[in-house]
N, C-alpha and C positions, 0 to 999 in steps of 0.2 A: 504493500499500499504506499509506504513512504517513498519507494522508488517511482511508483506511478505518479504520485504527487509531485515529486521532484522533476519528473519528465514534463508534466503539464506546466509546472512553473517555469521550466527552462523554455518550453515552446512559447509560453505567454510573453516572457521577457524578450524573446527573439522577435515575436510579432510586434510588440510595442516598439522595439528598437527600429524595425523596418518602417513602421508607420511614422515614427518620430523623425527618421531620416528623410522620408518623403516630405513631411511637413516642413522640415528645415530647408530643404531644396526649394519648396514652393514659396517659402517666406524670404528667400534670398533676394535682396533688392538688386535689380540690374537696370542701369540707365544707359541707353544707347542713342547715338545720333544716326538719323537716316537722311542722306542727301539724295534727292529725287531728280530724275530726269523729266518727270511730268509734273505739271502744276496741279495743285489740289482742286483748282477751279475747272479743270477739264471735265466735260460731261462723261460720266460713268468711270472713265479711266482714272480721274483724280479722286473720285469718291471711293474707288476700290481700295486705294492704299490707306486712306484715312479710316475706312471701315475695318481693314485688317488690323491696323494698329490698335483700334479700340477693342476689337475682339480679343487680341492677345492680352491687352490690359485687364479686361474683365475675367478672362480665364485664370490670370495669375493674381487675382485679387488686388490689382494695382501694383504688384511688385516688379513686373517686367514692363518698364516704361520706355517706349521708343519715341523719341522726339523727331517729328517730321520737319524737314527743312525744304523750302521751295527751291526749284532750280536757280542755281547761281548764288544762293544765300551762303552756302559753305563751299560748293564746288560747281564749276560750270556744268550745265546739264549733260553735255556729251563727254565729260571727263570723269565721271563717277567711278568707272571701272578701275582706273589706276588708283584712285583715292581709297577704294575698298581693298584693293590688292595690297597697298602699302600700310593699311591700318589707319589712315588719316581720319576716316569714319568707319563705324562698324558695319554699316548696312546701306543699301541703295535700292531704289525702285527704278528699274530701267528696262532696257531691251538689248539682247545680244546683238541685234542688228545695228545698234548705234556704234558698234566696235568693228564692224565688218571691214572697214578700210584697213585696219591693222591686223585683225584676226579673222580672215574671211570665213573660215570653217565654222565659226560660232553662229553664223546666219541660219544654219539649219535648225537652231533651237529658238529662232525668232519667227521666221516665215520663209517660205521657198516659192519663188516664182512658178506659176502653174502647178502649185502644190495641191495637197489633198483638202478634203472638207475637214471641218472641225472634228468629226467622229474619227476619221482615219488618222489625222494628225495626233489626236490625243492617244489613240491606240499605239502608234509608234513610239511616242514619248514615254507614255506610262507603262506599257506592257510589252513593247516590241524591241526594247533594248536601247532606245534613244537616250533615256535618262542616265544610263551607265556611261555612255559616251560624253554627255553633258557634264556629269560629275567629274570625269577624269580630266577633261580639258580645262574646266575651271580650276581644279586642284593645282594644276601646273602654274597657276597665277595666284596661288594662296587664297582661293575663294571657294565658298560653298554656295551653291545656288539652288533656288526653287522656282519652278514654273508657277506664276502667281497671278494669272489672269489670262483667260482665252479671249482674244479679240476676234470678232466675227469678220466676215468678208468686207473689204474696204472699196472705196472709190479708186479708180486708177488715175484720176487727175482732174484738176480745175484749170481751165485755159481761158485766156482772154478772148481768143478767137476760135472759131469752129475749126476742127481738124478734118479736112476733106480727103487728103492723100498723105501717104507716108512722108512725101517731100515737105509737107507743111510743118513737120517736126524739126526740120533742119534749122539749126541756129537758135532754137528756143532755150532760154535760161529757165531751169526747172528744179525745184527741190524734189529730191527723190530718195527713197529709203533702200538700204540693203543692196543685195546684188542686182536688184531690178534696175538700179541706176546704170550698171554696166550694160544692160540690155538697151536702155534708152540712148546711151552713148553711141551705140552702133547705128542709130538712125540720125545722128548729128546733134543730139540734145546736149547742151552744156549743163550737167547736173552738179548739184551740191547738196549736202546734208545740213539742215538747220533744225534747231530745236523748235518746239511748237510755238513758243512765244516770239520767235524771231521771223516767222514766216509772213504774217500779215504786213508788218512794216516793210518788208522786202518787196511784197507784191505792190504795196501802195506807192513805193518810191520807184517802181519799175525795175528794181534789181532782179526781180523774177518775172517771167512771163507766164508761168504756170507753176502748180504745185500739186502734190498729193500728200495726204496726211493720215486720214482714217476714214471711218464710216460717216454717213450723213449727219447724224445728231452731234457727233463730236466736231465735225467740220463746221457745222452751223455755229457752234460755240466759239470758233475761231474767226468767224466772220468772212470766210472766203467768198460767199455768195455776193458780197457787196462790190467786189472788184472783178472776179472771174465768173462769167455768166454761162460757161459751158462745162458741164460736169459729166465725166465719162465713166461707164461701167462696162463689164465687170472689172473688179480689181485683180487682174491676172497675176500681179506681183505679190498679192497678199490675200489669198482666198481664206486663209485662217492664220492667225498669228498668236504668239505668246509674249506677254511681258513677264519679267521675272524680278524676284528679290535676291540680291547677292550680298553675301556676308563675308567679312574677313575671316579666313579659316581659323586663325589663332583665337579670335574672339568666339567663334562658334564652338571650338573644342573646349573652351572654359565655361560654356553655358551649361547650367544643369540640364540633365536629360529631360526633365519635365517641361522645361522651357523650349528645348529643341523640338519636343513633340508638338507643343503649342504652335510653333512656326509652321511646321509641316501641315498640321490640321487646318490652320487659318489660310494657308495658301491653297489647299485643296478646296476649301470653301470659296475662296476668291475666284478660282477658276470657273466654278459653276455660276456665281453670282454675276461676274462680269459678262459671261456669255449670255446669260438670260436677260440681263438689263440692256445689253446692246441690241439683242434681237427685238426686244419689246418696243424700242423707241424709234425705229427707223421709218415707219410709215408716216408719222407726224412730221418728221424731219424732212423727208422728201417733198411732202405737200408744202411745207413752209418754203423750201427753196423755190419750188415752182411758182408760188404766190409772189415771190420777190424777183421774178423774171429770169430764173435759171432755166436753161434748156438741158434736160436730161437725155444724154446720148448713150447708145450701146455701140461698142466697137464692131464694125463689120467683120466678118469672118476672115477676110484677107489681112486685116490688121492683126487679129489675134494669131493667125497662122505665122505671120512674119515675126511677131513678138516671141512666139514659142520657139521658132527656129533659132532666133538670136539667143534666147536663153539657153538652149542646149548647147550652142557654141560657147557661150560664156562658162557654163558649168564644166564642159570638157576641158576648156583652157585652164580654169582654176584647178581642176583635178590633176592636170599634167604638171602644173607648177608647184603644187603643195600636196605631199602625200597624206597629210592629216585631212585635208579637204576630200581627197579621193576616197579615203577609208570611210568617212561619214557619208559621202555621196553614194558609194557602193552599197553600204548598209541600208540607207534610206530607200534606194531603188529596189533592193532585194525584198524589203518588207512590202513595198507598194505592189511588186509583182505577185507576191504571195497573197496579198489582200484583194487583188483585182477581181478574182472570180466572185468573192462575196459582194464586192461593190456592184458587180453586174447583175447578180440574181437577187440580192437582198433588198433593194430599194426601188421604188418607183422612179421612173425616169421623168 
């Protein structure tokens, strides 16, 4: 009897110790700075990160406090990757596509021209091996990352003048994202990558003739309809995209396991929320643009065929120049080839 009681007492003490350790971890106060590439005022996209921060704060009873900083407040919007890598800030809300000029292969974890639908893209990232490649590549830069928002199909551009032939693209100055910019360059477009807040002033001053940024409700928020009256679809360069949260790896490794799990869960929730909120708002936004004199255009097949051919040339050239790009490109294509039969028979056309 005494031995049994001693065993029960030992087990109880161990249980209390484990619970106590968990409570201690949960009560550990952590204060991080987040430098964002996206303003909190952006429709859906900005709300996504402030919502995520609040969710983490609530889950931790206020003990894990992430302070949001607008683009440029701590770090320029397009320079957050290096700041996180070096540990100047613990965390950022950004997109791997903003760093494609320096690290082209990361673009596969942001968006891919003529890429898959949201369903297929999430399947590759979450269950098809994409995340392991993403983790590995970011770790080389002392970063831990999470896909933290699914961006639905985008517009492929706002133009001051109607584009009637491919020759009309020649000489245009256009803001463009990711490797899609290299596609546009093949048609004589002079591309540059600008942060969201810099686009409208550039259009207004005539520094840009055209731009793309996101889907209609978010573009409405940025006011492009006031200057560029021709909006083109579909967004061949971004049929589905991800934004991410990147974290300094040293800071991540010091974080209590309970807080690490909170970040993971909050980002998974953000993926669903951003996708649903984006889809729900586009009908009203398109109607708004049309009421303000915007002409909605769809690219003729000859344009889309030309863009696709140019993208395949860009991808093969990048793969030949960079073995890391080739590895991810081959992995991505293999998954899509395997998925193709399900795509054909599983969904209504």
